[in-house]
N, C-alpha and C positions, 0 to 999 in steps of 0.2 A: 504494500500500500504506500504509494508515493507520499512523502511528507507525513506519514502516519506517526512515526516516532523519530524525532530529530536530535542530532548532535551537531555542534558547530565548532569549526576551527577558527578561532578569533586571534588574528596574528599568529602567535606560536603557542596558544593555549587551547586545549580541547575543552569545550563546555558541554557537559553531559555525555552519556555513553550508552544510551539505549539499553536493551536487554542483554542477558548473557549470550544470547544467540547471535549477537552482532560482533562478537569478539574478533573473528577472522576478518570480517568485512571492514571494521574500523581500522584494525592494524594494517591491513593491506592498503586502505585508502590513505593512511597517514604516513606510509613508509617512505614516500618521496618528499615529505615536508619536515621542516624543523619543528619539533614539538617539545616545549620546555616545561610544561605543567598541564595538569588536568584538574578542572574545577567543576563542581556540581551546583545546580540551582537548588536541588533538594534530593533527599535520599529515598526515592520511590523506585520500585523495581524496573520501570521503563526508563530510568535515568542513570542508575548506578550499576546496571547489570554487567557491563564490560569494563567497569572502572579498574578493578584489580588487574585484569589481564593487560589493559593498556598501560597502566603505571609500571607493571613489570616489564613489558615488552620494550618500552622506551626509557626505562629507569628515570622516571620523572616524579616530582612531588605531587601529592594529592591534596587538593584544597576543597574544604567542605564547610558549609555554614556552621557556626559555632554550636547552636543547639542540637545539631544532628551528627556531631562527631562520633559519639559513642555508637550510634546506629551504623554509621558508615564503617566503623572498625569491626563491629561484631557481625555485620551482615544480617542482623535480626530485623529486617525491614518491616515485616508484617506487624510486629509489635507496636510500630509507630503509625500504623494506618487504621482507619475505622474497620472494625471486624466485619467480614463478609465472606461468603464462599468464594467469590471471585478473587478477593484479596488473598485468600488462602492458596488458590491456584497460582496466582502471580508469584507468591512467595516461593512456591516449589518449582515453577516453570521459568520464571524470568529473573529472579534475584541472583546476582553474582556473589562470590565470596566477599567477606569483609577485607579491608585493606587499611594499613596504618595511615593516619592522617598527618600530613606534614605542616599544615597551616589551617587554623580555624578562621573562617571569614566573618567579619562583622561590618556593619554599616560604615561606609566611607573608605574601606580598603580599595586599593587599585589593583586590577587584574587585567593585564594586556591592554592598558589604556582605558579600561572600563571601570566605573565606580560601582562598588557593591551597594545595592539598595535592599534593605531588609523588607521583604514582602510576605509576611506570614499569613497563614489562613488555609491555603491548600495543604500545606504541611506546617508543622510548628516553626521550623527554621528556614523556610523558603526564602531565597534571595533572587534578585534580578540583577542584571548588569547594564549600566547606562553609560553611553559615550556622548557627552554634550556637544562636542565639536561638529558632529554630523547627525545628531539626533537619533542615534541607533540604540534600541532597547532590546536586550536579550531577556525575554519575559519569563521563560520557564512555563509553568502551568497556571499562572494567575488567571489567564484566559486561554482558550484554545481557538484555532482558526479553522475548525472543521467539526462536523457532527461525528462523534466517535462511533456511531452505529452505521449511519448511512455513508459516511466519508465525504458528504457534500461540504464544500468550502463555505465558511461563514463564521462569524464570531459567536462564541458561546462561553458561558461560565463552565469551569471544569465540573464533571459529575460530582454531585454531593456524596455519592458512595465512596469516593476517594479523597474527599476534602474534609480536613479536620474541623474547620470552622468557617462555613460559607460567609457569615457576616464579616468576619475579620478579613477574609479574602477579598470581599468587595471593597473594604477600606484600603487594602493594598492596591487594588486596581485603580482606585481614585488617586492614590498617592503617585503612581507612575504616570497616570494620565495628565496630572498637573505638570509633569516635565515637558509635555507637548512633543512627544517623539514623532519623527518623520518616518522611520522604519522600525517595524516591530517583528522580532523573530520569536516564534512560538515553539514550545516543546512538541506540539501536535498541530499540523496544518502548515500551509504555505506562508512565507513572509508576507507582511502587509506593508505596502508602500504609501498608504493613505492615512496620515496621522489624524486628519479630521474625522475620518470614519471611526478610528479607534477611540478618540475622545468622546465622540457622540454616543458610541455604544456604551462606554463606561458611564456616561451621564444618564443613560436610560436604566441603569441597574437599580433595583429596589433599595430604598433607604431603610435604615434600621427601624 
């Protein structure tokens, strides 16, 4: 599924790592590039699955949001997700092994020229990455740009089944919309090059 689960090479840093089934694909795709670090937006199975393999293959440091360091190192991802049969299946089919974290990310840190923005709600420690000079936002799963069942392109909130606190997640969406991004890169779905459409969608989200 094209753009179904995304990872991004931002300058020389890999952001997110899809599921454990993406190990060979990612390593092969990165083999002709300089990769100096690997960072996560959050530690869910479809973002950390190949993390350990990539870090070992390229001997690079692992950067993880501070509240999710313990989960990243243990690999016990399901324990941090809302309980569900689907989540249980993801834990067993998608989650990769834990890996030692070299740097805990907090608000204001700089990664490959991007500023770390704390955007909790989808997960407790979710972060996004913001580059002001060209208005680029690596959003993770604060929002998605596809319907996860039909795969049709379009902006949506992430499924409540996998979101720890939907109200907090909407607050995080408003936080990054206030940055007025021009380009938004999602964990799921195609990039969006229409910042006005992004901010308008966020403005339409239910208030608390």
